[in-house]
C-alpha positions in Angstrom: 0.0 0.0 0.0 2.9 2.3 0.9 4.5 1.4 -2.4 1.4 2.4 -4.3 1.1 5.7 -2.5 4.8 6.6 -3.3 4.3 5.5 -6.9 1.2 7.7 -7.2 3.2 10.7 -5.9 6.1 10.0 -8.3 3.6 9.6 -11.2 1.9 12.9 -10.4 5.2 14.7 -10.2 6.2 13.2 -13.5 3.0 14.2 -15.2 3.2 17.7 -13.7 6.8 18.1 -15.0 5.8 16.9 -18.4 2.9 19.3 -18.6 5.1 22.1 -17.4 7.6 21.3 -20.1 4.9 21.3 -22.7 3.6 24.7 -21.5 7.1 26.1 -21.6 7.6 24.9 -25.2 4.3 26.2 -26.4 4.9 29.6 -24.9 8.4 29.7 -26.4 7.0 28.8 -29.8 4.3 31.4 -29.5 6.9 34.1 -28.7 9.1 33.1 -31.6 6.2 33.2 -34.0 5.1 36.5 -32.6 8.6 38.0 -33.2 8.5 36.9 -36.8 5.0 38.4 -37.3 6.2 41.6 -35.6 9.1 41.9 -38.0 6.6 41.8 -40.8 4.5 44.5 -39.2 1.7 42.0 -38.5 1.0 43.2 -34.9 -2.6 42.0 -34.7 -1.6 38.5 -35.7 1.3 38.6 -33.3 -1.1 39.6 -30.5 -3.4 36.7 -31.4 -0.4 34.3 -31.4 0.5 35.3 -27.8 -3.1 35.1 -26.7 -3.2 31.4 -27.5 -0.9 30.8 -24.5 -2.1 33.7 -22.3 -1.8 33.3 -18.6 -2.9 36.2 -16.3 -0.1 35.4 -13.8 2.7 35.3 -16.4 4.8 38.5 -16.4 6.5 38.0 -19.7 3.3 37.3 -21.6 1.6 40.5 -20.2 4.7 42.5 -21.0 4.8 41.2 -24.5 1.1 41.9 -25.0 1.6 45.4 -23.7 4.3 46.0 -26.3 2.4 44.6 -29.2 -0.8 46.3 -28.4 1.0 49.6 -28.2 2.6 49.2 -31.7 -0.8 48.0 -33.0 -2.3 51.3 -31.8 -4.4 49.7 -29.1 -3.3 52.0 -26.3 -5.9 51.2 -23.7 -5.3 47.5 -24.1 -1.6 48.1 -23.9 -2.0 50.0 -20.7 -4.0 47.2 -19.2 -1.4 44.5 -20.0 1.5 46.7 -18.7 -0.4 47.3 -15.5 -0.9 43.6 -15.1 2.8 43.0 -15.6 3.6 45.7 -13.0 1.2 44.1 -10.5 3.0 40.8 -10.9 6.5 42.4 -10.6 6.1 45.7 -8.8 9.9 46.5 -8.9 10.0 46.1 -12.7 11.4 49.2 -14.3 11.1 47.9 -17.8 7.3 47.4 -17.4 7.0 51.0 -16.1 8.9 52.4 -19.1 6.7 50.3 -21.3 3.5 51.6 -19.6 4.6 55.2 -20.3 4.3 54.8 -24.0 0.5 54.1 -24.3 -0.1 56.6 -21.4 1.6 59.3 -23.4 -0.2 58.3 -26.6 -3.5 58.7 -24.6 -2.4 62.0 -23.3 -2.5 60.9 -19.6 0.5 63.1 -18.7 -0.2 63.2 -15.0 0.1 59.4 -14.8 3.1 59.5 -17.0 4.8 61.9 -14.5 3.8 59.7 -11.6 5.2 56.6 -13.4 8.5 58.3 -14.0 8.6 59.3 -10.3 8.0 55.6 -9.3 10.9 54.6 -11.5 13.1 57.2 -9.7 12.0 55.8 -6.4 13.5 52.5 -7.4 16.4 54.0 -9.3 17.0 57.6 -8.3 19.8 58.2 -10.8 18.1 56.6 -13.8 19.2 58.9 -16.6 16.4 58.2 -19.0 13.7 58.9 -16.4 15.5 62.0 -15.1 16.0 63.4 -18.6 12.4 62.8 -19.7 10.9 64.3 -16.5 13.2 67.3 -17.0 12.0 67.6 -20.5 8.3 67.5 -19.4 8.9 70.3 -16.9 11.0 72.3 -19.3 8.2 72.1 -21.8 5.9 73.5 -19.1 8.4 76.2 -18.4 8.8 75.0 -14.9 12.6 75.5 -15.0 13.3 75.1 -11.3 11.8 71.6 -11.4 13.4 70.7 -14.7 16.8 71.8 -13.3 16.9 69.2 -10.6 16.3 66.4 -13.1 18.7 67.6 -15.7 21.3 68.1 -13.0 21.2 64.4 -12.2 21.6 63.5 -15.8 24.7 65.8 -16.2 26.2 64.6 -13.0 26.0 61.0 -14.2 26.9 61.7 -17.8 28.9 65.0 -17.9 29.7 64.7 -21.6 26.3 63.7 -22.8 25.0 66.0 -25.6 21.3 66.0 -24.9 21.6 66.4 -21.1 24.2 69.1 -21.3 22.3 71.1 -23.9 19.1 71.0 -22.0 20.8 71.8 -18.7 22.5 74.8 -20.4 19.1 76.2 -21.7 17.5 75.5 -18.3 20.3 77.5 -16.6 19.8 80.3 -19.2 16.1 80.6 -18.5 16.8 80.6 -14.7 19.1 83.6 -15.2 22.3 81.6 -14.4 24.2 82.9 -17.4 27.7 82.1 -16.2 26.7 78.4 -15.8 24.8 78.5 -19.1 27.8 79.8 -20.9 30.1 77.1 -19.5 27.6 74.4 -20.5 26.9 75.8 -24.0 30.7 75.8 -24.6 30.8 72.2 -23.4 28.1 71.3 -25.9 30.4 72.8 -28.6 33.1 70.4 -27.5 30.7 67.5 -28.0 29.1 68.8 -31.2 31.2 71.5 -32.9 29.2 74.3 -34.6 26.0 73.1 -32.8 23.3 75.6 -33.8 21.4 75.5 -30.5 24.5 76.0 -28.4 25.7 78.8 -30.7 22.3 80.4 -30.4 22.4 80.2 -26.6 25.9 81.8 -26.4 24.7 84.6 -28.7 21.9 85.4 -26.3 24.3 85.8 -23.3 25.6 89.3 -23.1 
């Protein structure tokens, strides 16, 4: 009797492992086929291919569907899948960056800003999040707020073209002309004859 009980347990484990391997193989195949369809621009078909193996508690599947729905122009659906991915892995930065794309397309800028802030809570010196938040506030002419984000970018990447140029302009609009001049000249080291930097220097008396 004891032998039969142990045999049943072993059999169940074997069946479970077999089914798990089958599931893994089918998911891998669906992903591979979806990549091929994506390359051809067939986003809707790629979505359907992933949906054949959909599992609500699978991070990778939800992330993939978030990506594909965004490129297919289904921004609301994309947002839903990215949010599911984030709920499964709350510390995921890649899913938060993914979520920002459909949110921006839908014009949900307040949530975009909050999502960038959540990324910076996890990774305070993330240059992409800092640069993009700086650019949002720069566009709103909130230069003091833009300053603190661009400053982090330039501290991390002192010879980065985009960060240095935007930090230069931010300093200029804050009336920090000495700092702006130094930064505009640094931009010209990175990109000689740069029109924006040359314009900025021309405005400084």
